[in-house]
C-alpha positions, 0 to 999 in steps of 0.5 A, spaced: 526 494 271 531 490 267 534 486 272 527 484 274 525 482 267 532 478 266 530 474 273 524 472 270 527 470 263 533 466 266 527 461 267 526 460 260 531 454 258 528 450 264 521 451 262 522 449 255 526 443 257 523 436 255 520 433 260 520 439 265 515 438 271 513 444 275 511 440 281 507 434 283 500 433 287 502 430 294 496 425 295 492 425 301 494 421 307 491 418 313 496 418 319 497 413 324 492 416 329 487 416 324 487 423 322 487 425 314 492 430 312 489 432 305 493 432 299 497 439 296 501 441 290 508 441 291 512 446 286 519 442 284 525 446 286 526 449 279 519 452 280 521 454 287 527 458 284 522 461 279 517 463 285 523 466 289 525 471 283 518 474 283 520 479 288 517 486 285 512 483 280 506 481 285 502 488 286 496 490 290 490 491 285 483 489 284 486 483 280 479 479 280 476 484 277 482 485 272 482 477 270 474 477 268 475 484 264 476 483 256 483 486 257 485 481 262 481 475 258 485 477 252 491 475 255 489 470 260 486 466 255 491 466 249 498 465 251 500 468 244 497 474 246 503 475 251 508 476 246 506 483 245 504 484 253 507 490 256 511 490 263 505 492 266 501 486 263 506 481 265 506 484 272 498 483 272 498 476 270 503 474 275 499 477 280 493 474 278 497 467 278 500 468 285 494 470 288 490 465 285 494 460 287 492 462 294 485 461 293 486 454 289 492 450 289 495 448 282 493 455 279 501 456 277 501 449 275 495 450 270 499 456 268 505 452 266 501 447 263 497 452 258 504 455 256 502 462 260 508 462 264 513 460 259 510 465 254 511 470 260 518 469 261 519 469 254 516 476 253 520 478 259 526 476 256 524 480 249 522 486 254 529 486 257 533 486 251 529 492 248 530 496 254 537 494 254 538 497 247 534 503 248 537 505 255 
């Protein structure tokens, strides 16, 4: 568990760096044959590294119901509430964002822009430190 928390926490300096961008939108394009290729969201290299570190964090559960529940809303709408989140809460949050990205491109970008991803990696660092002291 501590290793998974540390994998998330190591992204904090990057996420807090001035001017850091999680990614960018690639605009729609028309090919030479007239076919229109719709635009998409392209995570940057640091965002890709973050996503690669999510192994073990995304779990099967009824994330849509949880996200609309009072418990889910209390965390999803308030980055400051993440400061007291449990490991399970962080897991649920990351599952909501990663699964949400499949339904709507830019979900992770919005989570970063709102401060949620930074709050999650900050909390992961605190929890890793607490667990390493108690273990």
